[in-house]
N, C-alpha and C positions, 0 to 999 in steps of 0.2 A: 504494500500500500504506500509506502513512503518512497519518494518525497511527494508524489502526486496523490492528493486525496479526492480527486474528482472521479467520476465514473464515465465509462465509454458510451453508455446508452443515453437515449433522449428521454427526459422525463415525460414527454408527450406520449410515449409508448406504454407507460405504466397506467394500470387501471385496476379496479377492484375485482376483476375476474381472473387475475393472474396469481400464480404461486411463484415466488421469487426466492431463490437460495443463493448464498454467496459462500464460497469455500474459505474465504479469509476469516481468520478468527482473532486477529489483532490488527486493527480495532474490531471489537465485537459488532458494533453497529456501523457498517460502512455507509458511505454516501448513497450507494445503490439501495441498500436495505432501508435506510431512512426515508428515501424518496418513495420507494415502493409502499412502505407502511403508511406514509402520509396520503397516498392515493387509494388506500384501502385494500391493497393486495395482501395475501397471506405470505408470510416470510419465514425463512429458516436461516438462522445464523450459522457461521462456520463452526462454532462450538457444538451446536445441536447436530450438525452434519457429522462432525468427528465422533461424537458420542454414539450416534446411531450406527455409524460405520463400525466402530469398535464392538458394539453389542452384536451386530450381525456377524462379524468375524468370529467372535467368541462362540456364538451359537453354531456356526459352521464347523469350526475346528474341534469343538468339544462335544457336540451333539447334546449340549445341555441347554435347557430353556434359560432365557435371560429375564431376570426380574427388573422391573422398572426401577430407576433410582428413587430414593426416598423423597426427593423433591419433585418427583413426577416427570413424566415424559408426555408432552402434549402432542396430539395428533394434528397434523397440518392438512390432512386430506379430508 
């Protein structure tokens, strides 16, 4: 993200019917996610993406079910 904190997309393309994810986890709220949320889109931060990926990998490698974290795992779909 550094040094450029802008995003490549046009804010005009964002709307409440979209689901927007950003793989960047620092900063947590990137300009893209902030703009998407302001337009009413559902968003997923890089941290949520990394946690979901780790949970899926754990389940795949161990064949064990994954419990949701105690702080909850929200559904974006």
